[in-house]
C-alpha positions as protocol buffer text, in pm:
chain_id: "A"
residue {
  index: 1
  type: MET
  ca { x: 0 y: 0 z: 0 }
}
residue {
  index: 2
  type: HIS
  ca { x: 133 y: 344 z: -99 }
}
residue {
  index: 3
  type: VAL
  ca { x: 38 y: 631 z: 130 }
}
residue {
  index: 4
  type: ALA
  ca { x: 86 y: 1004 z: 59 }
}
residue {
  index: 5
  type: ILE
  ca { x: 91 y: 1241 z: 357 }
}
residue {
  index: 6
  type: LEU
  ca { x: 50 y: 1614 z: 295 }
}
residue {
  index: 7
  type: GLN
  ca { x: 228 y: 1820 z: 561 }
}
residue {
  index: 8
  type: HIS
  ca { x: 168 y: 2194 z: 606 }
}
residue {
  index: 9
  type: VAL
  ca { x: 414 y: 2283 z: 886 }
}
residue {
  index: 10
  type: PRO
  ca { x: 719 y: 2094 z: 1018 }
}
residue {
  index: 11
  type: PHE
  ca { x: 583 y: 2070 z: 1373 }
}
residue {
  index: 12
  type: GLU
  ca { x: 265 y: 1877 z: 1278 }
}
residue {
  index: 13
  type: GLY
  ca { x: 348 y: 1524 z: 1178 }
}
residue {
  index: 14
  type: ALA
  ca { x: 164 y: 1195 z: 1148 }
}
residue {
  index: 15
  type: GLY
  ca { x: 190 y: 1101 z: 1517 }
}
residue {
  index: 16
  type: SER
  ca { x: 41 y: 759 z: 1592 }
}
residue {
  index: 17
  type: ILE
  ca { x: -41 y: 708 z: 1224 }
}
residue {
  index: 18
  type: GLU
  ca { x: 326 y: 612 z: 1185 }
}
residue {
  index: 19
  type: SER
  ca { x: 280 y: 294 z: 1390 }
}
residue {
  index: 20
  type: TRP
  ca { x: -26 y: 197 z: 1184 }
}
residue {
  index: 21
  type: LEU
  ca { x: 172 y: 245 z: 862 }
}
residue {
  index: 22
  type: GLN
  ca { x: 461 y: 36 z: 994 }
}
residue {
  index: 23
  type: ALA
  ca { x: 229 y: -245 z: 1107 }
}
residue {
  index: 24
  type: ARG
  ca { x: 78 y: -261 z: 759 }
}
residue {
  index: 25
  type: GLY
  ca { x: 412 y: -247 z: 581 }
}
residue {
  index: 26
  type: ALA
  ca { x: 295 y: 62 z: 395 }
}
residue {
  index: 27
  type: ARG
  ca { x: 523 y: 268 z: 175 }
}
residue {
  index: 28
  type: GLN
  ca { x: 474 y: 624 z: 284 }
}
residue {
  index: 29
  type: ARG
  ca { x: 573 y: 949 z: 119 }
}
residue {
  index: 30
  type: LEU
  ca { x: 574 y: 1262 z: 338 }
}
residue {
  index: 31
  type: ILE
  ca { x: 515 y: 1568 z: 121 }
}
residue {
  index: 32
  type: PRO
  ca { x: 620 y: 1895 z: 295 }
}
residue {
  index: 33
  type: LEU
  ca { x: 413 y: 2153 z: 111 }
}
residue {
  index: 34
  type: HIS
  ca { x: 556 y: 2422 z: 341 }
}
residue {
  index: 35
  type: ALA
  ca { x: 898 y: 2350 z: 189 }
}
residue {
  index: 36
  type: GLY
  ca { x: 780 y: 2375 z: -171 }
}
residue {
  index: 37
  type: ALA
  ca { x: 719 y: 2005 z: -240 }
}
residue {
  index: 38
  type: SER
  ca { x: 496 y: 1916 z: -535 }
}
residue {
  index: 39
  type: LEU
  ca { x: 155 y: 1759 z: -488 }
}
residue {
  index: 40
  type: PRO
  ca { x: 133 y: 1390 z: -581 }
}
residue {
  index: 41
  type: GLU
  ca { x: -71 y: 1253 z: -867 }
}
residue {
  index: 42
  type: PRO
  ca { x: -370 y: 1040 z: -753 }
}
residue {
  index: 43
  type: GLU
  ca { x: -245 y: 730 z: -933 }
}
residue {
  index: 44
  type: THR
  ca { x: 73 y: 727 z: -717 }
}
residue {
  index: 45
  type: PHE
  ca { x: -101 y: 651 z: -386 }
}
residue {
  index: 46
  type: ASP
  ca { x: -367 y: 422 z: -240 }
}
residue {
  index: 47
  type: LEU
  ca { x: -443 y: 642 z: 63 }
}
residue {
  index: 48
  type: LEU
  ca { x: -410 y: 1020 z: 106 }
}
residue {
  index: 49
  type: ILE
  ca { x: -367 y: 1171 z: 454 }
}
residue {
  index: 50
  type: VAL
  ca { x: -387 y: 1549 z: 491 }
}
residue {
  index: 51
  type: LEU
  ca { x: -242 y: 1683 z: 816 }
}
residue {
  index: 52
  type: GLY
  ca { x: -318 y: 1998 z: 1014 }
}
residue {
  index: 53
  type: GLY
  ca { x: -161 y: 2342 z: 1022 }
}
residue {
  index: 54
  type: PRO
  ca { x: -213 y: 2689 z: 1173 }
}
residue {
  index: 55
  type: MET
  ca { x: -304 y: 2860 z: 846 }
}
residue {
  index: 56
  type: SER
  ca { x: -659 y: 2903 z: 716 }
}
residue {
  index: 57
  type: VAL
  ca { x: -788 y: 2738 z: 400 }
}
residue {
  index: 58
  type: ASN
  ca { x: -880 y: 3094 z: 297 }
}
residue {
  index: 59
  type: ASP
  ca { x: -516 y: 3214 z: 307 }
}
residue {
  index: 60
  type: GLU
  ca { x: -443 y: 3139 z: -58 }
}
residue {
  index: 61
  type: ALA
  ca { x: -267 y: 3474 z: -106 }
}
residue {
  index: 62
  type: ASP
  ca { x: -7 y: 3372 z: 154 }
}
residue {
  index: 63
  type: TYR
  ca { x: 0 y: 3001 z: 67 }
}
residue {
  index: 64
  type: PRO
  ca { x: -64 y: 2965 z: -308 }
}
residue {
  index: 65
  type: TRP
  ca { x: -41 y: 2582 z: -291 }
}
residue {
  index: 66
  type: LEU
  ca { x: -371 y: 2573 z: -98 }
}
residue {
  index: 67
  type: GLN
  ca { x: -570 y: 2618 z: -419 }
}
residue {
  index: 68
  type: ALA
  ca { x: -397 y: 2329 z: -594 }
}
residue {
  index: 69
  type: GLU
  ca { x: -434 y: 2116 z: -280 }
}
residue {
  index: 70
  type: LYS
  ca { x: -810 y: 2172 z: -278 }
}
residue {
  index: 71
  type: GLN
  ca { x: -827 y: 2075 z: -646 }
}
residue {
  index: 72
  type: LEU
  ca { x: -637 y: 1753 z: -572 }
}
residue {
  index: 73
  type: LEU
  ca { x: -872 y: 1671 z: -284 }
}
residue {
  index: 74
  type: ALA
  ca { x: -1178 y: 1722 z: -503 }
}
residue {
  index: 75
  type: ARG
  ca { x: -1033 y: 1481 z: -763 }
}
residue {
  index: 76
  type: VAL
  ca { x: -941 y: 1218 z: -506 }
}
residue {
  index: 77
  type: ILE
  ca { x: -1279 y: 1230 z: -330 }
}
residue {
  index: 78
  type: ASP
  ca { x: -1465 y: 1222 z: -661 }
}
residue {
  index: 79
  type: ALA
  ca { x: -1264 y: 915 z: -763 }
}
residue {
  index: 80
  type: GLY
  ca { x: -1360 y: 735 z: -442 }
}
residue {
  index: 81
  type: LYS
  ca { x: -1000 y: 693 z: -322 }
}
residue {
  index: 82
  type: PRO
  ca { x: -944 y: 666 z: 54 }
}
residue {
  index: 83
  type: VAL
  ca { x: -864 y: 1006 z: 205 }
}
residue {
  index: 84
  type: LEU
  ca { x: -838 y: 1130 z: 564 }
}
residue {
  index: 85
  type: GLY
  ca { x: -824 y: 1499 z: 653 }
}
residue {
  index: 86
  type: ILE
  ca { x: -716 y: 1610 z: 1001 }
}
residue {
  index: 87
  type: CYS
  ca { x: -802 y: 1958 z: 1134 }
}
residue {
  index: 88
  type: LEU
  ca { x: -683 y: 2187 z: 850 }
}
residue {
  index: 89
  type: GLY
  ca { x: -701 y: 1877 z: 631 }
}
residue {
  index: 90
  type: ALA
  ca { x: -1071 y: 1833 z: 707 }
}
residue {
  index: 91
  type: GLN
  ca { x: -1133 y: 2201 z: 642 }
}
residue {
  index: 92
  type: LEU
  ca { x: -955 y: 2169 z: 307 }
}
residue {
  index: 93
  type: MET
  ca { x: -1174 y: 1871 z: 218 }
}
residue {
  index: 94
  type: ALA
  ca { x: -1485 y: 2071 z: 301 }
}
residue {
  index: 95
  type: ALA
  ca { x: -1366 y: 2377 z: 107 }
}
residue {
  index: 96
  type: ALA
  ca { x: -1269 y: 2161 z: -191 }
}
residue {
  index: 97
  type: LEU
  ca { x: -1633 y: 2055 z: -219 }
}
residue {
  index: 98
  type: GLY
  ca { x: -1781 y: 2404 z: -188 }
}
residue {
  index: 99
  type: ALA
  ca { x: -1840 y: 2430 z: 188 }
}
residue {
  index: 100
  type: ARG
  ca { x: -1754 y: 2744 z: 385 }
}
residue {
  index: 101
  type: VAL
  ca { x: -1469 y: 2759 z: 638 }
}
residue {
  index: 102
  type: THR
  ca { x: -1510 y: 3035 z: 896 }
}
residue {
  index: 103
  type: PRO
  ca { x: -1394 y: 3126 z: 1249 }
}
residue {
  index: 104
  type: GLY
  ca { x: -1566 y: 2911 z: 1508 }
}
residue {
  index: 105
  type: ALA
  ca { x: -1770 y: 3042 z: 1799 }
}
residue {
  index: 106
  type: HIS
  ca { x: -1490 y: 2920 z: 2029 }
}
residue {
  index: 107
  type: LYS
  ca { x: -1128 y: 2825 z: 1993 }
}
residue {
  index: 108
  type: GLU
  ca { x: -1095 y: 2467 z: 2114 }
}
residue {
  index: 109
  type: ILE
  ca { x: -751 y: 2368 z: 2244 }
}
residue {
  index: 110
  type: GLY
  ca { x: -701 y: 2075 z: 2477 }
}
residue {
  index: 111
  type: TRP
  ca { x: -874 y: 1753 z: 2580 }
}
residue {
  index: 112
  type: PHE
  ca { x: -1253 y: 1775 z: 2559 }
}
residue {
  index: 113
  type: PRO
  ca { x: -1529 y: 1516 z: 2508 }
}
residue {
  index: 114
  type: LEU
  ca { x: -1644 y: 1415 z: 2162 }
}
residue {
  index: 115
  type: GLN
  ca { x: -1992 y: 1273 z: 2112 }
}
residue {
  index: 116
  type: GLY
  ca { x: -2053 y: 1021 z: 1834 }
}
residue {
  index: 117
  type: HIS
  ca { x: -2378 y: 1039 z: 1635 }
}
residue {
  index: 118
  type: PRO
  ca { x: -2591 y: 747 z: 1520 }
}
residue {
  index: 119
  type: VAL
  ca { x: -2496 y: 665 z: 1162 }
}
residue {
  index: 120
  type: ALA
  ca { x: -2637 y: 475 z: 869 }
}
residue {
  index: 121
  type: GLU
  ca { x: -2531 y: 114 z: 820 }
}
residue {
  index: 122
  type: GLY
  ca { x: -2185 y: 100 z: 670 }
}
residue {
  index: 123
  type: ASP
  ca { x: -2070 y: 444 z: 789 }
}
residue {
  index: 124
  type: PHE
  ca { x: -1792 y: 483 z: 1047 }
}
residue {
  index: 125
  type: GLN
  ca { x: -1926 y: 476 z: 1402 }
}
residue {
  index: 126
  type: PHE
  ca { x: -1761 y: 690 z: 1670 }
}
residue {
  index: 127
  type: PRO
  ca { x: -1793 y: 594 z: 2038 }
}
residue {
  index: 128
  type: GLU
  ca { x: -2089 y: 748 z: 2215 }
}
residue {
  index: 129
  type: GLN
  ca { x: -1837 y: 963 z: 2403 }
}
residue {
  index: 130
  type: ILE
  ca { x: -1457 y: 982 z: 2408 }
}
residue {
  index: 131
  type: THR
  ca { x: -1215 y: 1250 z: 2529 }
}
residue {
  index: 132
  type: VAL
  ca { x: -999 y: 1366 z: 2238 }
}
residue {
  index: 133
  type: PHE
  ca { x: -735 y: 1627 z: 2160 }
}
residue {
  index: 134
  type: HIS
  ca { x: -833 y: 1952 z: 1985 }
}
residue {
  index: 135
  type: TRP
  ca { x: -638 y: 2250 z: 1851 }
}
residue {
  index: 136
  type: HIS
  ca { x: -840 y: 2470 z: 1618 }
}
residue {
  index: 137
  type: GLY
  ca { x: -1006 y: 2809 z: 1583 }
}
residue {
  index: 138
  type: GLU
  ca { x: -1204 y: 2763 z: 1260 }
}
residue {
  index: 139
  type: THR
  ca { x: -1490 y: 2540 z: 1158 }
}
residue {
  index: 140
  type: PHE
  ca { x: -1666 y: 2439 z: 838 }
}
residue {
  index: 141
  type: SER
  ca { x: -2013 y: 2386 z: 701 }
}
residue {
  index: 142
  type: LEU
  ca { x: -2082 y: 2033 z: 583 }
}
residue {
  index: 143
  type: PRO
  ca { x: -2024 y: 1968 z: 214 }
}
residue {
  index: 144
  type: ALA
  ca { x: -2321 y: 1852 z: 11 }
}
residue {
  index: 145
  type: GLY
  ca { x: -2384 y: 1484 z: 74 }
}
residue {
  index: 146
  type: ALA
  ca { x: -2166 y: 1464 z: 386 }
}
residue {
  index: 147
  type: ARG
  ca { x: -2287 y: 1281 z: 697 }
}
residue {
  index: 148
  type: LEU
  ca { x: -2204 y: 1421 z: 1041 }
}
residue {
  index: 149
  type: LEU
  ca { x: -2029 y: 1159 z: 1255 }
}
residue {
  index: 150
  type: ALA
  ca { x: -1935 y: 1343 z: 1575 }
}
residue {
  index: 151
  type: SER
  ca { x: -1962 y: 1674 z: 1763 }
}
residue {
  index: 152
  type: SER
  ca { x: -1822 y: 1850 z: 2070 }
}
residue {
  index: 153
  type: ALA
  ca { x: -1966 y: 2119 z: 2295 }
}
residue {
  index: 154
  type: ALA
  ca { x: -1752 y: 2388 z: 2132 }
}
residue {
  index: 155
  type: CYS
  ca { x: -1775 y: 2268 z: 1771 }
}
residue {
  index: 156
  type: ARG
  ca { x: -2067 y: 2080 z: 1617 }
}
residue {
  index: 157
  type: HIS
  ca { x: -1891 y: 1970 z: 1299 }
}
residue {
  index: 158
  type: GLN
  ca { x: -1612 y: 1751 z: 1438 }
}
residue {
  index: 159
  type: ALA
  ca { x: -1616 y: 1462 z: 1194 }
}
residue {
  index: 160
  type: PHE
  ca { x: -1787 y: 1394 z: 863 }
}
residue {
  index: 161
  type: GLN
  ca { x: -1793 y: 1123 z: 599 }
}
residue {
  index: 162
  type: LEU
  ca { x: -1835 y: 1142 z: 222 }
}
residue {
  index: 163
  type: GLY
  ca { x: -1909 y: 822 z: 36 }
}
residue {
  index: 164
  type: ARG
  ca { x: -1738 y: 516 z: 180 }
}
residue {
  index: 165
  type: HIS
  ca { x: -1372 y: 620 z: 178 }
}
residue {
  index: 166
  type: ALA
  ca { x: -1344 y: 991 z: 273 }
}
residue {
  index: 167
  type: ILE
  ca { x: -1348 y: 1115 z: 634 }
}
residue {
  index: 168
  type: GLY
  ca { x: -1262 y: 1457 z: 776 }
}
residue {
  index: 169
  type: LEU
  ca { x: -1169 y: 1506 z: 1143 }
}
residue {
  index: 170
  type: GLN
  ca { x: -1162 y: 1846 z: 1310 }
}
residue {
  index: 171
  type: CYS
  ca { x: -1003 y: 1684 z: 1617 }
}
residue {
  index: 172
  type: HIS
  ca { x: -662 y: 1514 z: 1641 }
}
residue {
  index: 173
  type: LEU
  ca { x: -683 y: 1140 z: 1701 }
}
residue {
  index: 174
  type: GLU
  ca { x: -320 y: 1095 z: 1591 }
}
residue {
  index: 175
  type: THR
  ca { x: -175 y: 1294 z: 1883 }
}
residue {
  index: 176
  type: THR
  ca { x: 101 y: 1140 z: 2094 }
}
residue {
  index: 177
  type: PRO
  ca { x: 279 y: 1298 z: 2392 }
}
residue {
  index: 178
  type: GLN
  ca { x: 566 y: 1388 z: 2158 }
}
residue {
  index: 179
  type: SER
  ca { x: 345 y: 1548 z: 1891 }
}
residue {
  index: 180
  type: ALA
  ca { x: 147 y: 1738 z: 2156 }
}
residue {
  index: 181
  type: ALA
  ca { x: 469 y: 1878 z: 2303 }
}
residue {
  index: 182
  type: SER
  ca { x: 583 y: 1984 z: 1955 }
}
residue {
  index: 183
  type: LEU
  ca { x: 255 y: 2165 z: 1889 }
}
residue {
  index: 184
  type: ILE
  ca { x: 262 y: 2337 z: 2228 }
}
residue {
  index: 185
  type: ALA
  ca { x: 619 y: 2456 z: 2173 }
}
residue {
  index: 186
  type: ALA
  ca { x: 530 y: 2607 z: 1834 }
}
residue {
  index: 187
  type: CYS
  ca { x: 189 y: 2754 z: 1923 }
}
residue {
  index: 188
  type: ARG
  ca { x: 186 y: 2823 z: 2298 }
}
residue {
  index: 189
  type: ASP
  ca { x: 91 y: 3187 z: 2226 }
}
residue {
  index: 190
  type: GLU
  ca { x: -260 y: 3053 z: 2152 }
}
residue {
  index: 191
  type: LEU
  ca { x: -301 y: 2921 z: 2506 }
}
residue {
  index: 192
  type: THR
  ca { x: -496 y: 3219 z: 2636 }
}
residue {
  index: 193
  type: ALA
  ca { x: -769 y: 3211 z: 2900 }
}
residue {
  index: 194
  type: ALA
  ca { x: -1096 y: 3101 z: 2736 }
}
residue {
  index: 195
  type: PRO
  ca { x: -1377 y: 2851 z: 2807 }
}
residue {
  index: 196
  type: PHE
  ca { x: -1242 y: 2579 z: 2576 }
}
residue {
  index: 197
  type: ILE
  ca { x: -866 y: 2636 z: 2603 }
}
residue {
  index: 198
  type: GLN
  ca { x: -660 y: 2444 z: 2857 }
}
residue {
  index: 199
  type: ASP
  ca { x: -334 y: 2581 z: 2995 }
}
residue {
  index: 200
  type: GLU
  ca { x: 6 y: 2438 z: 2915 }
}
residue {
  index: 201
  type: ALA
  ca { x: 50 y: 2262 z: 3248 }
}
residue {
  index: 202
  type: SER
  ca { x: -280 y: 2078 z: 3205 }
}
residue {
  index: 203
  type: LEU
  ca { x: -193 y: 1976 z: 2851 }
}
residue {
  index: 204
  type: LEU
  ca { x: 147 y: 1839 z: 2952 }
}
residue {
  index: 205
  type: ALA
  ca { x: -6 y: 1647 z: 3246 }
}
residue {
  index: 206
  type: THR
  ca { x: -250 y: 1451 z: 3026 }
}
residue {
  index: 207
  type: PRO
  ca { x: -252 y: 1082 z: 3129 }
}
residue {
  index: 208
  type: GLN
  ca { x: -125 y: 823 z: 2885 }
}
residue {
  index: 209
  type: ARG
  ca { x: -465 y: 648 z: 2876 }
}
residue {
  index: 210
  type: HIS
  ca { x: -613 y: 943 z: 2684 }
}
residue {
  index: 211
  type: TYR
  ca { x: -345 y: 913 z: 2415 }
}
residue {
  index: 212
  type: SER
  ca { x: -386 y: 535 z: 2398 }
}
residue {
  index: 213
  type: ALA
  ca { x: -763 y: 564 z: 2351 }
}
residue {
  index: 214
  type: ILE
  ca { x: -751 y: 815 z: 2067 }
}
residue {
  index: 215
  type: ASN
  ca { x: -460 y: 640 z: 1894 }
}
residue {
  index: 216
  type: GLN
  ca { x: -654 y: 312 z: 1896 }
}
residue {
  index: 217
  type: LEU
  ca { x: -957 y: 492 z: 1751 }
}
residue {
  index: 218
  type: MET
  ca { x: -736 y: 641 z: 1478 }
}
residue {
  index: 219
  type: HIS
  ca { x: -605 y: 296 z: 1387 }
}
residue {
  index: 220
  type: THR
  ca { x: -961 y: 160 z: 1375 }
}
residue {
  index: 221
  type: LEU
  ca { x: -1065 y: 448 z: 1149 }
}
residue {
  index: 222
  type: LEU
  ca { x: -771 y: 393 z: 913 }
}
residue {
  index: 223
  type: ASP
  ca { x: -851 y: 20 z: 893 }
}
residue {
  index: 224
  type: TYR
  ca { x: -1206 y: 118 z: 799 }
}
residue {
  index: 225
  type: LEU
  ca { x: -1095 y: 362 z: 529 }
}
residue {
  index: 226
  type: VAL
  ca { x: -874 y: 117 z: 344 }
}
residue {
  index: 227
  type: ALA
  ca { x: -1103 y: -186 z: 380 }
}
residue {
  index: 228
  type: PRO
  ca { x: -1264 y: -299 z: 54 }
}
residue {
  index: 229
  type: THR
  ca { x: -1616 y: -172 z: 0 }
}
residue {
  index: 230
  type: PRO
  ca { x: -1857 y: -449 z: 99 }
}
residue {
  index: 231
  type: PRO
  ca { x: -2056 y: -574 z: -200 }
}
residue {
  index: 232
  type: THR
  ca { x: -2417 y: -466 z: -226 }
}
residue {
  index: 233
  type: PRO
  ca { x: -2643 y: -766 z: -167 }
}
residue {
  index: 234
  type: SER
  ca { x: -2827 y: -861 z: -481 }
}
residue {
  index: 235
  type: ARG
  ca { x: -3204 y: -879 z: -467 }
}
residue {
  index: 236
  type: ALA
  ca { x: -3351 y: -1215 z: -555 }
}
residue {
  index: 237
  type: ALA
  ca { x: -3561 y: -1221 z: -868 }
}
residue {
  index: 238
  type: PRO
  ca { x: -3935 y: -1239 z: -803 }
}
């Protein structure tokens, strides 16, 4: 399996996704768009993972590659290839399909509960409730045809699914203690007093069980994305 990973800043990496890739023997290609790397062609990968970043999807004047990235995402989703967007990646997926990305009512930074929604048969099912890691200030409207999978108190649109093989996550299920520390070091100026922002000491004191739970959920989600589409049962002739 060939996996392309689009990276927007050097301090946001794949986190626990790395162990899933290693366990599957996947050939991965990390593509640092922030360093001027070229976008991959869809035929060169079996799974596309789009990581987070502090920029907005609307900042095309400052980051010209955002426009081409959205065009690639639209092609990949339309082709039915497996794709996972995380935080900025989910916002890019939404924008690529015509949805609006705007500032959220609240910045959400830290460990807060996520509530899974009932879903149709065959869609990815989140736990009824799980505490997950967040770091975002913007949100998105749902693209046409998307199904809402999960919400939080600060942000209703936390996870959505398009077709069988495309999922966008506003939250960060890939976070490890190391990746959290890297993000804090780069963006600690965002840790201001607010209802849904935890302080640095609280973030660094997060118990390992929280990381283990979200990392397992991420691995389950990735297994779901790359699993073959179950065949549609044929209806017996009358």
